[in-house]
Structure formats: structure tokens, C-alpha cells
C-alpha positions in Angstrom: 71.7 42.5 67.8 69.7 41.7 64.7 71.3 41.7 61.2 68.8 42.6 58.6 69.0 41.4 55.0 66.8 43.2 52.5 66.3 41.8 49.1 66.4 44.3 46.2 66.0 44.1 42.5 69.1 43.2 40.6 69.2 46.5 38.8 69.1 48.8 41.8 72.0 51.2 42.1 73.8 52.4 45.2 71.5 55.5 45.5 68.4 53.3 45.6 69.9 51.2 48.4 70.9 54.3 50.2 67.2 55.4 50.3 66.4 52.0 51.8 69.2 52.4 54.4 67.8 55.8 55.4 64.3 54.3 55.7 65.6 51.4 57.8 67.3 53.9 60.1 64.3 56.1 60.4 62.2 53.1 61.2 64.5 52.2 64.1 65.8 49.0 62.5 69.4 50.1 62.5 71.3 52.6 64.7 72.7 54.6 61.9 72.5 54.7 58.1 76.0 53.3 57.8 75.3 50.4 60.2 76.8 47.1 59.2 73.7 45.4 60.6 71.8 46.0 57.3 72.9 44.0 54.3 71.4 43.8 50.8 70.9 40.7 48.7 69.9 40.8 45.1 66.6 39.0 44.5 68.0 36.3 42.1 70.7 35.4 44.7 68.0 35.2 47.5 65.9 33.0 45.2 68.8 30.7 44.5 69.7 30.3 48.2 66.1 29.7 49.1 65.7 27.0 46.4 68.8 25.2 47.7 67.8 25.4 51.3 64.2 24.3 50.8 65.0 21.5 48.3 67.3 19.7 50.7 69.6 18.9 47.7 73.2 18.6 48.7 75.4 20.1 46.0 79.1 19.4 45.5 81.5 22.4 45.2 81.5 23.6 41.6 78.1 22.1 40.8 75.7 24.3 38.8 72.0 24.8 38.9 69.5 27.2 37.3 66.8 29.2 39.0 64.2 30.6 36.6 62.4 33.7 37.7 59.2 34.1 35.7 58.1 37.2 37.5 56.1 40.1 36.2 59.0 42.2 34.9 
């Protein structure tokens, strides 16, 4: 079974994510609106994980890095 991870803006509240859950259910992506097969990831977290993965840089535990999002808003 597929686990879906939707990225959402950092300022979205639970009600906004619930709308996305309902839409995912109606679209047939998940069996029910309460399915654990849909997860949410805030966009800055997704950007950070992508930067680490694509850079190939190996970071030690406790290391720090900065991702700058110069997006439209």
C-alpha cells in the first residue's frame, strides 16, 4: 500500500489539512479520511530533506545547516 506525503505551507492549521485529507479520500488516494497512509510535511522541512538528499553531503549528528527559501511569499 502507498503512503502519501503531502507538503503544506508552514502556517496551515489542522482544519486546512483536514480539507486536504477529505480531498485525498474523495480522489481515492486513501481508504478513509483518518487513514494513516497520508502524512503531511511542512514545506521548509521537505526543502531541507531534499537539499540534504540531493547534495550528497554526509552530516554528523548535531550538525547544523541553513536552507533559505526565497519564494514568492
